[in-house]
C-alpha beads as a LAMMPS data file, in Angstrom:
LAMMPS data file: protein, C-alpha beads

259 atoms
258 bonds

1 atom types
1 bond types

-500.0 500.0 xlo xhi
-500.0 500.0 ylo yhi
-500.0 500.0 zlo zhi

Masses

1 110.0

Atoms # bond

1 1 1 402.622 -373.240 -268.834
2 1 1 400.630 -370.313 -267.468
3 1 1 402.996 -368.334 -265.259
4 1 1 401.825 -364.902 -263.198
5 1 1 403.442 -362.001 -263.451
6 1 1 405.369 -360.141 -261.108
7 1 1 403.450 -357.194 -259.770
8 1 1 405.526 -354.633 -258.404
9 1 1 402.844 -352.035 -255.868
10 1 1 402.399 -355.538 -254.356
11 1 1 405.678 -356.050 -253.544
12 1 1 406.304 -359.415 -255.798
13 1 1 409.567 -361.388 -256.050
14 1 1 409.659 -364.641 -256.754
15 1 1 411.252 -367.959 -256.107
16 1 1 412.705 -369.423 -258.596
17 1 1 415.528 -371.634 -256.294
18 1 1 413.763 -374.981 -255.574
19 1 1 416.644 -375.924 -252.994
20 1 1 415.640 -372.813 -251.364
21 1 1 412.128 -373.249 -251.470
22 1 1 412.374 -376.906 -249.739
23 1 1 414.683 -375.190 -246.962
24 1 1 412.202 -372.566 -245.695
25 1 1 409.294 -375.101 -245.635
26 1 1 411.697 -377.616 -243.326
27 1 1 411.800 -374.678 -240.700
28 1 1 409.065 -375.976 -239.546
29 1 1 409.332 -378.192 -236.642
30 1 1 405.806 -379.769 -237.016
31 1 1 405.369 -378.664 -232.587
32 1 1 401.520 -377.761 -231.537
33 1 1 399.791 -377.461 -234.370
34 1 1 398.469 -379.560 -237.104
35 1 1 398.015 -376.553 -239.639
36 1 1 399.906 -374.198 -241.506
37 1 1 399.568 -371.178 -243.467
38 1 1 401.810 -370.044 -246.243
39 1 1 400.881 -365.692 -246.966
40 1 1 401.830 -364.792 -250.413
41 1 1 402.536 -367.997 -251.966
42 1 1 402.580 -366.538 -255.873
43 1 1 403.192 -369.394 -257.822
44 1 1 403.651 -371.980 -255.251
45 1 1 407.062 -372.899 -254.943
46 1 1 407.201 -373.083 -251.474
47 1 1 403.698 -374.295 -251.282
48 1 1 403.935 -377.748 -253.309
49 1 1 407.461 -378.553 -250.230
50 1 1 404.301 -377.255 -247.624
51 1 1 402.119 -379.972 -249.035
52 1 1 404.503 -382.856 -248.752
53 1 1 404.236 -382.990 -245.311
54 1 1 402.237 -384.143 -242.797
55 1 1 400.430 -381.008 -241.824
56 1 1 396.868 -379.690 -243.527
57 1 1 398.374 -376.696 -245.594
58 1 1 396.402 -373.572 -246.126
59 1 1 397.569 -370.307 -248.415
60 1 1 396.538 -365.865 -248.360
61 1 1 397.080 -364.653 -251.768
62 1 1 395.722 -361.162 -252.570
63 1 1 396.474 -361.627 -255.883
64 1 1 393.865 -363.340 -258.499
65 1 1 396.078 -364.098 -260.741
66 1 1 398.501 -366.127 -258.368
67 1 1 395.384 -367.219 -257.110
68 1 1 393.777 -368.571 -260.876
69 1 1 397.081 -370.590 -261.019
70 1 1 397.364 -372.118 -257.466
71 1 1 394.115 -373.825 -258.296
72 1 1 394.963 -374.933 -261.643
73 1 1 397.968 -376.433 -260.862
74 1 1 397.554 -377.475 -257.243
75 1 1 395.410 -379.733 -256.505
76 1 1 395.877 -380.633 -252.863
77 1 1 395.007 -376.968 -251.798
78 1 1 391.282 -377.319 -252.672
79 1 1 388.766 -375.652 -250.378
80 1 1 392.602 -374.127 -249.473
81 1 1 393.032 -371.037 -250.448
82 1 1 392.046 -367.943 -249.095
83 1 1 391.535 -365.323 -251.777
84 1 1 392.256 -362.120 -249.012
85 1 1 394.304 -359.654 -247.525
86 1 1 396.189 -361.477 -244.744
87 1 1 396.730 -357.872 -242.910
88 1 1 392.915 -357.179 -243.433
89 1 1 390.691 -360.509 -243.296
90 1 1 389.903 -362.620 -239.711
91 1 1 391.809 -365.320 -240.790
92 1 1 389.620 -367.213 -237.557
93 1 1 386.750 -367.525 -240.000
94 1 1 388.760 -370.272 -241.929
95 1 1 391.024 -371.376 -238.389
96 1 1 388.352 -370.745 -235.504
97 1 1 390.630 -370.227 -232.902
98 1 1 393.294 -373.628 -233.461
99 1 1 396.557 -372.904 -233.297
100 1 1 398.885 -372.921 -236.829
101 1 1 402.140 -371.595 -237.591
102 1 1 402.806 -369.389 -240.251
103 1 1 405.558 -369.181 -243.063
104 1 1 406.270 -367.064 -246.163
105 1 1 408.876 -365.892 -248.758
106 1 1 406.947 -362.433 -247.008
107 1 1 406.753 -358.995 -249.676
108 1 1 409.366 -356.403 -248.678
109 1 1 406.624 -353.522 -247.937
110 1 1 404.344 -355.053 -245.924
111 1 1 406.813 -358.212 -243.775
112 1 1 406.942 -355.814 -240.568
113 1 1 403.094 -355.748 -240.060
114 1 1 402.968 -359.363 -240.909
115 1 1 405.126 -360.017 -237.817
116 1 1 402.927 -357.532 -235.737
117 1 1 399.604 -359.421 -236.438
118 1 1 401.523 -362.232 -235.902
119 1 1 402.008 -360.763 -232.196
120 1 1 398.424 -359.819 -231.887
121 1 1 397.135 -363.456 -232.582
122 1 1 400.474 -365.473 -230.639
123 1 1 397.794 -367.358 -228.283
124 1 1 397.088 -369.145 -231.443
125 1 1 400.395 -369.103 -233.044
126 1 1 403.038 -371.384 -232.081
127 1 1 405.754 -370.756 -234.756
128 1 1 406.084 -368.688 -237.332
129 1 1 409.113 -369.387 -240.379
130 1 1 409.981 -367.266 -243.422
131 1 1 412.046 -364.767 -245.816
132 1 1 412.278 -361.279 -245.189
133 1 1 415.182 -357.840 -246.522
134 1 1 417.948 -359.106 -244.222
135 1 1 418.043 -355.832 -242.436
136 1 1 414.465 -356.601 -241.212
137 1 1 415.435 -360.593 -240.244
138 1 1 418.751 -359.316 -238.481
139 1 1 416.633 -356.687 -236.617
140 1 1 413.667 -358.996 -235.624
141 1 1 416.406 -361.120 -234.137
142 1 1 419.233 -358.697 -232.819
143 1 1 420.143 -358.940 -229.136
144 1 1 420.650 -355.840 -227.035
145 1 1 424.127 -353.876 -227.591
146 1 1 423.056 -353.295 -231.245
147 1 1 422.333 -350.067 -233.651
148 1 1 419.332 -352.099 -235.360
149 1 1 418.088 -353.509 -232.131
150 1 1 414.739 -351.263 -231.583
151 1 1 411.018 -351.760 -231.386
152 1 1 410.698 -354.539 -233.540
153 1 1 413.601 -356.695 -232.004
154 1 1 412.467 -355.853 -228.326
155 1 1 408.527 -356.885 -228.993
156 1 1 408.634 -360.157 -230.875
157 1 1 411.067 -361.465 -227.982
158 1 1 409.376 -361.069 -225.390
159 1 1 407.108 -363.745 -226.830
160 1 1 409.308 -365.983 -228.573
161 1 1 412.557 -367.268 -229.600
162 1 1 414.016 -365.504 -232.441
163 1 1 416.762 -367.202 -234.919
164 1 1 418.267 -365.431 -238.059
165 1 1 419.023 -368.858 -239.976
166 1 1 420.465 -368.223 -243.271
167 1 1 420.911 -365.800 -246.276
168 1 1 419.460 -365.699 -249.999
169 1 1 421.607 -364.167 -252.239
170 1 1 419.313 -361.613 -254.768
171 1 1 419.949 -364.271 -258.164
172 1 1 417.346 -366.697 -257.205
173 1 1 414.285 -364.194 -257.174
174 1 1 412.146 -363.311 -260.578
175 1 1 412.855 -360.348 -260.967
176 1 1 415.593 -359.994 -258.703
177 1 1 415.358 -357.454 -255.667
178 1 1 417.925 -354.940 -255.082
179 1 1 418.873 -356.297 -251.575
180 1 1 419.547 -359.637 -250.097
181 1 1 417.884 -361.470 -247.834
182 1 1 417.163 -364.015 -244.626
183 1 1 415.235 -366.363 -243.209
184 1 1 414.252 -366.218 -239.635
185 1 1 412.115 -368.956 -236.954
186 1 1 410.372 -367.574 -234.156
187 1 1 409.468 -369.972 -231.605
188 1 1 406.934 -368.969 -229.092
189 1 1 408.497 -369.082 -225.761
190 1 1 406.121 -371.054 -222.987
191 1 1 405.154 -368.750 -221.135
192 1 1 404.216 -365.727 -223.645
193 1 1 402.076 -363.728 -221.094
194 1 1 403.835 -360.979 -219.815
195 1 1 404.612 -360.240 -216.013
196 1 1 404.160 -356.644 -216.612
197 1 1 400.784 -354.552 -218.287
198 1 1 401.200 -355.708 -222.047
199 1 1 399.677 -352.365 -223.088
200 1 1 401.533 -350.091 -220.892
201 1 1 404.544 -352.440 -222.075
202 1 1 403.954 -351.748 -225.348
203 1 1 403.947 -348.575 -225.011
204 1 1 407.328 -348.070 -223.174
205 1 1 408.821 -349.732 -225.791
206 1 1 407.615 -347.487 -228.481
207 1 1 408.298 -344.784 -226.575
208 1 1 411.768 -345.787 -225.418
209 1 1 412.934 -346.125 -229.292
210 1 1 411.051 -343.831 -230.549
211 1 1 413.942 -341.258 -229.024
212 1 1 416.472 -343.978 -229.013
213 1 1 419.337 -341.704 -229.027
214 1 1 418.229 -340.290 -225.335
215 1 1 418.046 -341.426 -221.832
216 1 1 415.226 -343.065 -220.781
217 1 1 414.882 -340.447 -218.689
218 1 1 414.265 -338.235 -220.992
219 1 1 412.249 -340.219 -223.291
220 1 1 409.757 -341.562 -220.436
221 1 1 409.701 -338.337 -218.456
222 1 1 405.934 -338.200 -219.558
223 1 1 405.073 -341.511 -218.001
224 1 1 407.742 -341.172 -214.787
225 1 1 405.825 -339.428 -211.421
226 1 1 408.058 -340.164 -208.592
227 1 1 410.807 -338.766 -207.740
228 1 1 412.523 -342.117 -206.821
229 1 1 411.540 -343.792 -209.975
230 1 1 413.473 -340.666 -211.248
231 1 1 416.338 -341.899 -209.663
232 1 1 416.369 -345.159 -210.147
233 1 1 419.610 -345.803 -212.508
234 1 1 417.895 -348.168 -214.979
235 1 1 416.722 -344.611 -216.335
236 1 1 420.636 -343.406 -217.348
237 1 1 420.376 -346.092 -220.199
238 1 1 419.358 -345.419 -223.684
239 1 1 417.002 -347.912 -224.830
240 1 1 418.884 -350.610 -227.195
241 1 1 421.091 -351.249 -223.921
242 1 1 418.127 -353.224 -221.875
243 1 1 417.296 -355.983 -222.663
244 1 1 413.562 -357.755 -223.006
245 1 1 413.315 -358.694 -219.348
246 1 1 414.436 -355.092 -218.569
247 1 1 411.555 -353.275 -220.310
248 1 1 409.799 -355.791 -218.238
249 1 1 411.368 -354.749 -215.274
250 1 1 410.734 -351.247 -215.864
251 1 1 407.147 -351.565 -217.241
252 1 1 406.642 -353.015 -213.962
253 1 1 408.211 -350.454 -212.232
254 1 1 406.152 -347.376 -213.932
255 1 1 403.081 -349.495 -213.401
256 1 1 403.741 -349.634 -209.775
257 1 1 404.630 -345.749 -209.952
258 1 1 401.490 -344.622 -211.122
259 1 1 399.423 -346.199 -208.847

Bonds

1 1 1 2
2 1 2 3
3 1 3 4
4 1 4 5
5 1 5 6
6 1 6 7
7 1 7 8
8 1 8 9
9 1 9 10
10 1 10 11
11 1 11 12
12 1 12 13
13 1 13 14
14 1 14 15
15 1 15 16
16 1 16 17
17 1 17 18
18 1 18 19
19 1 19 20
20 1 20 21
21 1 21 22
22 1 22 23
23 1 23 24
24 1 24 25
25 1 25 26
26 1 26 27
27 1 27 28
28 1 28 29
29 1 29 30
30 1 30 31
31 1 31 32
32 1 32 33
33 1 33 34
34 1 34 35
35 1 35 36
36 1 36 37
37 1 37 38
38 1 38 39
39 1 39 40
40 1 40 41
41 1 41 42
42 1 42 43
43 1 43 44
44 1 44 45
45 1 45 46
46 1 46 47
47 1 47 48
48 1 48 49
49 1 49 50
50 1 50 51
51 1 51 52
52 1 52 53
53 1 53 54
54 1 54 55
55 1 55 56
56 1 56 57
57 1 57 58
58 1 58 59
59 1 59 60
60 1 60 61
61 1 61 62
62 1 62 63
63 1 63 64
64 1 64 65
65 1 65 66
66 1 66 67
67 1 67 68
68 1 68 69
69 1 69 70
70 1 70 71
71 1 71 72
72 1 72 73
73 1 73 74
74 1 74 75
75 1 75 76
76 1 76 77
77 1 77 78
78 1 78 79
79 1 79 80
80 1 80 81
81 1 81 82
82 1 82 83
83 1 83 84
84 1 84 85
85 1 85 86
86 1 86 87
87 1 87 88
88 1 88 89
89 1 89 90
90 1 90 91
91 1 91 92
92 1 92 93
93 1 93 94
94 1 94 95
95 1 95 96
96 1 96 97
97 1 97 98
98 1 98 99
99 1 99 100
100 1 100 101
101 1 101 102
102 1 102 103
103 1 103 104
104 1 104 105
105 1 105 106
106 1 106 107
107 1 107 108
108 1 108 109
109 1 109 110
110 1 110 111
111 1 111 112
112 1 112 113
113 1 113 114
114 1 114 115
115 1 115 116
116 1 116 117
117 1 117 118
118 1 118 119
119 1 119 120
120 1 120 121
121 1 121 122
122 1 122 123
123 1 123 124
124 1 124 125
125 1 125 126
126 1 126 127
127 1 127 128
128 1 128 129
129 1 129 130
130 1 130 131
131 1 131 132
132 1 132 133
133 1 133 134
134 1 134 135
135 1 135 136
136 1 136 137
137 1 137 138
138 1 138 139
139 1 139 140
140 1 140 141
141 1 141 142
142 1 142 143
143 1 143 144
144 1 144 145
145 1 145 146
146 1 146 147
147 1 147 148
148 1 148 149
149 1 149 150
150 1 150 151
151 1 151 152
152 1 152 153
153 1 153 154
154 1 154 155
155 1 155 156
156 1 156 157
157 1 157 158
158 1 158 159
159 1 159 160
160 1 160 161
161 1 161 162
162 1 162 163
163 1 163 164
164 1 164 165
165 1 165 166
166 1 166 167
167 1 167 168
168 1 168 169
169 1 169 170
170 1 170 171
171 1 171 172
172 1 172 173
173 1 173 174
174 1 174 175
175 1 175 176
176 1 176 177
177 1 177 178
178 1 178 179
179 1 179 180
180 1 180 181
181 1 181 182
182 1 182 183
183 1 183 184
184 1 184 185
185 1 185 186
186 1 186 187
187 1 187 188
188 1 188 189
189 1 189 190
190 1 190 191
191 1 191 192
192 1 192 193
193 1 193 194
194 1 194 195
195 1 195 196
196 1 196 197
197 1 197 198
198 1 198 199
199 1 199 200
200 1 200 201
201 1 201 202
202 1 202 203
203 1 203 204
204 1 204 205
205 1 205 206
206 1 206 207
207 1 207 208
208 1 208 209
209 1 209 210
210 1 210 211
211 1 211 212
212 1 212 213
213 1 213 214
214 1 214 215
215 1 215 216
216 1 216 217
217 1 217 218
218 1 218 219
219 1 219 220
220 1 220 221
221 1 221 222
222 1 222 223
223 1 223 224
224 1 224 225
225 1 225 226
226 1 226 227
227 1 227 228
228 1 228 229
229 1 229 230
230 1 230 231
231 1 231 232
232 1 232 233
233 1 233 234
234 1 234 235
235 1 235 236
236 1 236 237
237 1 237 238
238 1 238 239
239 1 239 240
240 1 240 241
241 1 241 242
242 1 242 243
243 1 243 244
244 1 244 245
245 1 245 246
246 1 246 247
247 1 247 248
248 1 248 249
249 1 249 250
250 1 250 251
251 1 251 252
252 1 252 253
253 1 253 254
254 1 254 255
255 1 255 256
256 1 256 257
257 1 257 258
258 1 258 259
């Protein structure tokens, strides 16, 4: 039987454990959408379990060898294989603004970029689940007060409820990665429009964590105009001490200060 060679430049580590694949497929709640997009299906170990579910499954795959394999081995995928780079492709050429979930055993080298593209498309993506390098999955789900709580944590949790589900060992992949993996699920919040200027919110969060050892007063000094705002006690804190809600509050204060 034809197999696909894992390519290092694509960050491919093919999952070989069927039970793990089924567990990942079963993270989907199937609430609020009728379609799911799997990113980087490889030889379809996860795909086969998605195809058993009452949902229309699409896959997006950049590797032509994997695309050939999927076309030959998964009849149900005919017309549902997108041979493109997810990060560069306008997925609405297929989904036409309809809601869809995202799932996958994501290549570690582009996993955070996949999350950022999901945040950009959050109006269409009510649910997201899949496998990351363990440390990245933990960072996305971490709460304030932790050393690994950062930009990815705050921006993701502003719009989604993030839950770390389970850890996966190295030996269930071919070739085995050098690190453990972690599976998470993101479920979009009912109110996923922020009560502040969203561009400013993103800018505040990124600037604060880019100098995470400094207090907010020092890291955000270019954004603070009035002496009154400088005296606000929230600026005594370091970024990892602020919750998502406090970052929203801070953004509102900076916006009002600039008026």
